[in-house]
N, C-alpha and C positions, 0 to 999 in steps of 0.2 A: 056693827056699823062699819061701813067701808071706809078705808083710809086713802082712797084715791085722791090724787092732787088734781085740781082743776087747772088745766093749762089754757091760756087764752087762744082762741081760734083766730088764725090769721086770715084775713080777707084780702085776696089779691086786688091790687090797685087797678083801677079802670080808668080809661080816658074819658073825655067829655062826651064822646059818642057812645060810651058804654062798652068799648072794646078794650081788651087788655093792651097795655102800652107795649110798643115794639122795643125789643132790647137795643140799646145803643151800639151802633156798629163802630168799631175802631177803624182808623184809617188803614186801608188795605195796603199790603205790600205791593200789590199791582199798580197802585196809583204812584208810589214812589219809583217803582221800576220804569213806568211809562215816562215819568218826568226825566229820569236819568238817561234813558235810551234816547229820548227826544232831544235833550240838551247835547248829549254826545254826538248824535248824528248830525245836528245842526252845526256844531263846531267843526266836525270832520268835513262837511260840505263847504263851509266857509273857508277852511284852510285850503281845500282843493281849488276853490274859486280864486283865492288870493294868490296861490302859487302858480296859477295858469293851467293846472291839470283839468279843471272843470270844463274848459273850452274843448279839450280833446275828447273828454268823455261825452260832452253834449253832442258833438258831431258824430262820434262813433255810435251812440245809442239811437240817435235820430235816423242814421243810415241803416242800422240793423233793423229797426222797427219798420221802416219803409220797405226794406227788402222782404221781411217776413209777411207783411200785408200783401205784397204782390204775389207771393206764393200761395196764398190762401184761395179758396174757391171764389167764384164770381160774386156770390152774395156777401162775402166777408166784409169788403170795404163799407157797404151800407150798414152792416152790423157794427163795425167799428165806429162809424159816425153816430149811430144810435147810442152806443155805450158812452161815447164822449159827451153826448147831450145830457147825460145824467150829472154832469158837472157844470152845466150852464147856469148862469145866474137865475134864470126863470125857474128851472127845476129845483135849485137849491132854496129859492123862496117858498116853493110849494112844500118842500121837506120841512122847512122851519115852521110853516103854518101847521103842518100835520103834527109836528111835535107839540106845538102850543095847544092845539085842540085836544090831543090825546092826554096831555098832562092835566088840562082843565077838566076833562071828563072824568079822570081818575081821582085827582086830588083837590080839585077846586081851582078858583081863579087866582088865589094867593100864590101857590107854587107855580102856576102857569106864567105869572109875571116874571119869574126867573128866566124864561126862555128869551124874551127880548133883552133882558139884562145880559144873558150869556152872549147873545149876538153882538151887543155893544162892547162887551169885554173883548171878543175876538176881533172886532173891527179896530179897536184901540191897539191891541197887540200887534195886529198886521201893520197899522200905520207907524207905530214905534219901531218895528223891525225894519220896515222900508226906509224910515227916516234915518236909521243908523247906517244904512248901506247905500243910500242914494248919492249920486254924484251930480253936482250942478253942471248944466251944459247950456249952450246958447239956444238949443231947441226947446228948453223948458225954463223960461225966465222966472216963473214963480214957484213957490214951494208946492202948492196944490197940484200943478201940472207935473211936477217932478215925481210926486208920490203916485199919481195915476199912471205915469209911464214906467215907473220902476217895476222891474220883474222879480227882483230878489228880496225876500222870498215870495213865492206865488201866493197871493191872497186867495185865489180861487182854490188852490190845493188845501190851504189852511181851513177855509170854510167847509169845503167838501169833507175833509177828514173829521172835523168836529161834528158837523150835522149828521152825516150818515152813521157815525158811531153812536150819537145820542139817539137817533131813530131806532137803531137795532137795540139799544139799551132798554127801550120800552117793551121789547118782546119777552124779557125774562131777567132773572137775576144772574149775577156772575159777571166776570170780566171777558168771557169768551165771545159773547154776542157783540159787544162794542168793538172788540178787536176785529171781528168779521166785517163790521161796518167800515172800519178804518181801512181794511184791506180792499174792500169794494171801492173806496175812494181812490186807493192806489191804482187799481185796474182802470178806473175811469180816467185818472191822470195819464196813465200810459197811452190810452186811446187818444187823448188830446195831444200828447207829445207826438204820436205817429202822424197826426194831421198837421203838425207844425204850429200848434196854438200855444205851446209852452216850451221852455227850455228845460231839460231834465234836471239840472242843478237847482233851478228855481223851484221846481215841483218837489224835489227831495227835501229841500229846506222847508217848504211849506207844510209837507206831511210830518216832518220832524217837529216843527212848531205846533202842529195839531196834537201830536202826542203829549207835548208839554202841557198844553191847554186842557186836554182831557184828564191828564193826571192831576192837574190842579183842581179841576172841577170835582173829580172823584174824592180827592182829599178834603176839599171844603165841604162836600156833602156829608161825608162820613164824620167829620169833626162837628158839623152842625147837629148831628143826631145823638151826640153824647148826652 
């Protein structure tokens, strides 16, 4: 007679859809690094702005970009305007809609609701940052007008950095693709600076703030999957 012991068979847990549950992802070091770099960069830009150095760098960078654009071939200025258009409110609205539809098609309506919530979070962050650095003036008697006229930090750069990074995030796993999207937003902002649409210090602060937001979103997403 065999003396083998009967061991209980383990059955892997399955989700409601019949698929194995995804392993919980811990908050990535990249999220922490993005937040630290964003905060450090924002504080550096603010210190330069407060000390008066930002005005010098604004004028220098705008002049250098204008000079470089003049040296480019005849078709280059039109290309620069096209690149700058990728940061326009209309294009960013299309990017946001594409993110919403892609998330809804992949994960359902519930996760897609997070996209407008993310946009609301970015809008509140931009308003609070502007509110912290706005200075009342006779040309802007009410707070709403002051916030709309305030350029530091650039809300356009903040939204562009977040939206392009989130769009690239849908193309695959890892932190590389969102970083490429954030870099694309930086190139778009440089094109807008060369056209005189933004001040370099305002754009730099906006992109740094976008890094902080992206890091916070990545942290919250990883923590929610535990």
